[in-house]
C-alpha angles and dihedrals in degrees: 000000000000118000096223132029123188134188134182130222121189092338098315119118122198138154136239107224089166088065087072091048092053091051093045092056091076108086121239092249093054130078137183110252100180141345129192138156093276109027140037119200118197125186113216124181093333095316131097126226124193113210123196128183118221118257092021128275122318115257090243091058092046090050091049093053092044093052095044091048089048090054091049094047093048095046092046093050094044092047090060093048095049091043088058090049092050093241098146094173091061091043090056092049092049091050088053092050094047093049090050093050090052090051090054093047089050091050089049091051092049091049093051095043094050102040128075100176113088093210092054090053091049092051095047092045089054090050091053090047088055088058090051092045108038089161117043117210091245090058097050113119113240112246091002089143091062089080090064131076131192111276090231088067087077093047103041120341090207087076099041092107094055127098109263141177131199145191136210140109111335129210124226120324131325115276119224132204104009130126124246087262089054092049090050091047090052089054093047095054090055087076110209096347099079120066099171147328144238117226129196124183132357132292112302092013099054145106123215125194123189122213134206091183136018121217108164142011133199120199129197112218091170090065122083111266118255125236100250095197104043103024108026105033101028093242130132129250115264098016127115099273139139112039090345093286112143131225137007094315093059098100092041092057095056094112098048104035104032110033098038097250123159112250110256094017114109136188117238120203125233118264108261106254124182109234091214110027117043119200132209105237132191135188117220140173117204127219088258090058100254112145120204144168110224138181126221121234100212092201097057099023090229126132119229125202115253100168137358112212108213118220087229090072089084133046110246097028114258124237104215146327134228141148093067124179138154115240107233089209097062106008092237123141114241126189140167114251130198120209118184114250090000104072138230125320141185106235138181118226133195130163095281109032153014120232127190122235108171146326120275131215095253132301115342127195105176131048147148141172126240122219092272096058096258113146117221115196133183136197140146092295094054145259123328138169134215109204126219097002090168093075096047115105125241119234128204091210124046090219090067092064119119111257097228122096114250097187130083120244109277115260118218097241120145112238139153135250098283138024139215128183123237125192109196145114102264096153101047091243103094139299115310136173119247138179117228126202137163126224122173100325097324129101116223117208124189124184106217103168092082133040131272096038115238125215133204130181115207128193112232129212130177152114112321094006118123119181108250139111111296136169110216101199098167128058128169136181124202121178097324096324120111127205134185131188126192118223092236095073103256090135137245118314127198120220113227097224092192089059095060107119115179092183097053090032093228140124141168125244120183133192113247109165144355124272128184128238111276139166143208090013142138130199128226138157145191121260096226128077135038126311103266090214093054102118091206094057125079122183121249118245109248099235093184101050104027125080116278113219104058135177138182119215138179123208129208092015112195137149111264098031122243134207089256091065114096133180121211139183108219139173131220114247097221097206098046098033090228131127116238129196121259100169143325120248097222118224088219090067089081131051109248099024111260124243103221145327129226143145092065124179137158114241108229089209095065106003091235122143113244124189139165114249132200120211116187112252091354104076142238124311142182106235139180117227140185131166093284111039152356126244125193122234110169146327118270130205101265132294112355126187106176130051142163141167125227122218091270093059096256113147119220119194133182133202138149091293095054141254124338130179132207113196127218095358093175092072093056113098125239117245127204093219135027086233089072095059097085124201102293116126112223099177133080115220152327097233113193109244138132117245136145138267095279136022137225126187129226122189109189147130093214099088103054104009098260135066111280139160117235133186116216130198136164124223122174103321096332136096114220116205125188124185105217103170092109142348133311096047117222126211138199131187114208133187111244112222111204095027117124114266096208120125090235094062095079104110115057101189099169128064125167129196116204135168101282099359144069119200136187134191127191120225089238096073101247089137142256118307129196120215110226095220093194089064095058107122113184091183097052090033098227141107135182131241133189128202111243104169150348131272136185130239112275140166141211089009140139129201125222140164146169103278093209093058122106108248117264086213115070140182135162131211086221091068123100117240145139116279116254122211099318092315121130117274103271140150122207124206136173114239103184108097122216125230088264090066097041091108090066093081116112116282094229116055112164141158113201131188126202105251094209090062095056107039091110103033134016123245111274096245110176100186132035118185132188115216114225096210141034124235 
């Protein structure tokens, strides 16, 4: 509970110091179990007392509880929806609102539990209502919202009409149940402190957040655009409104009339590049005319759609694109585009539009940028260059293009179907810039840093390379490594740059990963992030955007392994209680193919998935995995089937021989092969001890009076606890109240650690159960659990999660429910919504900035994100 709550009313700010006094009246050994409009339940020294006031509750108290519960219900539901959409800013705001509503409910419960006078309860309920309603409807300023404009107006006015959310530094507490005018009024009365607000919902079912600083914005192009004048800003159609521009076209002329833009010139956003994990991209146009940007999964060799580019983005509709490359000077994606009866054009593309840059000398199918932003392009007529593309404007309409030719006359130089630049001393006379391209099994090299250009054709040899006609339509360069993939599905090959010999006209090209058959394509990549083919690098798990409750499972488990056996990483669909596929860990990623994986956990020090892996006749290993490859870390003591990390990055594993620990795993290097691990033992143990089929970790001083680290596991109806802080280890076996008593619920193969919650699920599908850690009693040897969700039957599995994540399962001791087997009165509910409930988000979702604060300079927005779906 916060120590000080403030609210403002018509511009006056004052505090409620008595709020602290109310909260402090509840003793430390008491807690609020539930509060409603007609009953208050207080737990005192292990017993519950139900207090009722005569004549029923006052209307003010009933209204307070109703409003606070409405805020909690709305924030909880919206949090799940925006979590599914990946809108972390909204998730954070909803967490704030829900926590605040619980604080108010708790304060209401304390007030009711500690007061006997009805009038005192009425007065304190009114005071709490004032905190919830800092601006009463009768005090809202008419047309107050007209002073505010959508935050996207300052980023790209083309998207100003779209639904949008934002993040930044918030002011005071969330406001519930006010109109947009009321939210704007609340911002206005904050004087110079408030620069804008975020608004979810509508009138009495709304949440308002005030900001003193903006840092990010997410816009939703898949949602229907809002009417800025009538709906968003409270104005009327046809009046002088937004920015003083008259008539219906006012909002559509934001770019040209308000922000000083040149008519016809548009701003194109940077291509979204991951700062850590680079991807090999390709553009492709299918025989049916569908144009896409795709990314290659180097583990499976399959391309996955990133963006479909609709034909309607140009007038007239384009036919196809090719020759794609990202300009290192501005980070924008450039491609060649063919439009029937109009010609070929250099265009810029982002996730919402196509913009024209200049005409091209006919159809091009290979291109790249050098370090200076010069665009080299190749087609049947030869090789050309367009200099200084970075400073050329982008036009919405191809008819606005300048008539002069920007490209050099094509040079008749033989090249292949895609290009990459190389800056290196290949001729022993200084560093030069070259273009590299593959055709058949020959490497073409062109020196472009001097004139005239010079060309070499080198014969390539290498692993997986057979001399025959090949079209190499995709080329990528990552941190000094160069990769080429033929369209016919022979896989990705790495060029050994050190083997390039211009005198002997030879080079080596070796197979590194699979790649599917493709056509009419062109490769490109970002210049940030790690080389995806680097065997020593494994991708971090995205704890914010990815699903939360994970498991790994292996099917058709036999020794030795067979082709029918598969290993998958899955996630639990909270609403349906079913596991859904995230990716397959392919057996071909190891040599020889592995048997199974288990004991998975995410290291909080690097957010990388670690598992134990069995390889027939080779042994057991701790490995790192992502969705593309496996990397080896260390040997482990035999077959393990339970694993967890503590907050320090120490890995605990459990198998038939007991518990072992491997300290500071994040500092151990990744090896491409188990043969590189050597004979050093990195683990301590095993220590003989009985646990269960998966582990959770609890770091607390509450159990024994000092800070200790404990491992937890469930087996049958018991909770096993092992103190592992130091040797010798100590173990307890506790009875688990609330656990299913069926004979099938013996093996509990999934455990999940979340911020504030520990959860277990048996393989037999009885559901997901949360351990109430405050009920662990080592003296009485019991603990309490509550069912919080459903789960399906599974086998040879292991649960894991990001420990810093907020739990996707949620329950509150303030909720009303039926008591369960001596456990406190609780009700559990899942708050992460599935895609089938995504439409339940509020209709109005807006982020508005005060125009008067940004007439001179734009808001310093660091991150702009485009949502892929609507809600």
